[in-house]
N, C-alpha and C positions, 0 to 999 in steps of 0.2 A: 750551980743552978741550971746554968746553961746545958751542962752535960746532962744532967736528969730531964731536961725538956727535949733534949736532941734524942735520948734514949726512948722517951715515951712516944715521940713522934715517929721512930723507926718502929716500935712495937705496934702502934697504932695503924702503920701501913703494913706491917708485915702479916698481922692477924687476918685481914680480910683476903689477902693475896693466897695465904696457906689454906684457908678455908675452901676459898674457890677451887685450888688446886686439889684438895681432898674431895671436894664434891664432884669434881670431874673425873677423876682417876678411877673410880669404880664402873662408870659407864664406859670409859676407854678400854679399861682391862677386860671388861664382859665382851665388848666388841672384839677386841684383840684375841682373846680366848676363842671365840666362835670361829675367828678366821684362822686361827692356828689349828683348831679341831677339823676344820674343813680340808686344809692342807694336808694334815697327818692322814686323814681318811681317805683322800682322793684315790680312786681306782688306779690312777696312774702310777701309784707306790705299791701296787700289790707285791711286787717282788722285794720291796724294801722292808716290809712289815715284821719280817722274821727277826731283823735286827733291831727293830723299834725297843725291844724288852731291854735291850743293853745301852743303846744310845738315847732313848727317852726324848724324842723330838720336841715334843710339847714341852716338857718341862725345861729343857735347854733353851729354847726360843723365849719361854717365860723368863727365865732366870737372866738372860742376857738383856730382857727388856726389847727384843726386837720388835718393831713395831711394823705393820704392813705398808706404810708409806716412806719407810727408811730407804737410804742407799746402803748396801751392805757389800763389803769385800769378802770374798770367800778366798783365803790364801791356800795356795796349792791345791785346786782341785783335782779330784782323782776319780774315784768310783762312781760317781754321780748320786750316790745317796744325800749328801748333803745339797748338791746342787739342784736336784729335782725337788727335794723339800723346800729349800729357799725360794727356787724359782716358783712353785705354786703358790707358797704364802706372799712373796715380795712382787712377783710379776703383774699383777692387775693394778697396783697403785704404786710400789716402790721400783728400786732398781738393784739388780744384782750385778756384780761385777767380779769376774774371776781374775784374780791376782796371781800370776805366775813368778817364778824365781827370775831374777836378772841373769840371762843366759851368759853374759860377760862376766860374771863373777864365779869365783870358785873354780874347779878343775873341770869345766865341762868341754868336751872335745867338740869339733865343728858338729857332728851328727846330733850330739845332745843339745847342743845350742839351737839346733834348727827343730829340734822336737819340741823344745820349750815353747819356741815361737808358732811352731804349728799348732800345738794344744791351745795357745791363746787365741789364735785365728778362728779355730773351729768351735770354741766355747759356746758363744752366743747360738750357734746352730744345734750343738749338742744340747743345750738347756731348753731349748725351744722344743726340740723334738721329745725330750724327756718329760716336759710340763704341758704340752699342747698349747702353749702361748708363743706369739710372734718373738722372732728373734731379735726384733728392734728394742725389746723389754730387757735386754742383756747385752752385757760388753764384757771385754777383757783385754788385759794388757799384761805386757812383762814389767817387772819393777825397774827396768831399763828406760821404759817409755812413760814412766809415771809422770803425769804433768805436774809442774812446779806447784799450782794451785791446790793440787790434791795432796802433794807431798807435804805443804805447809799445814793443810787440815789434818791430814792424818798423824802428824807427829805433836800438833798443838794440845793433844789431851795427854800426852805422855810427860 
């Protein structure tokens, strides 16, 4: 009897919560889609548009449920296509962080190690230039410098 009452109580609490979530999701999704569309259509991405048919930027952001106010790590940034897109989308409300290899791991010689560190150091300015937003909206680090708090947060979902 107690088990039945407990289950009914849990169900009674869960239903209103799920209804509230379902009601707010379409409005959120509509706003997110509009913000994604604005980032994808930005004239700052004109040179990127030729690759859009293969990379499908709007569908990719929607699939991964990237919200414009999230903190997103871009692992091993390179050609600026994703950096520019994510910078335009996340820059006004969220945070974009470039995550570079740990230069002390693997077979990186001193020159390669310095190149990795230099890439991380200039990432905020590069994304700012590519997106037209202030460099303070972006950051970067090598994985050797990943703060313990971020390390714990990034592995918590694994």
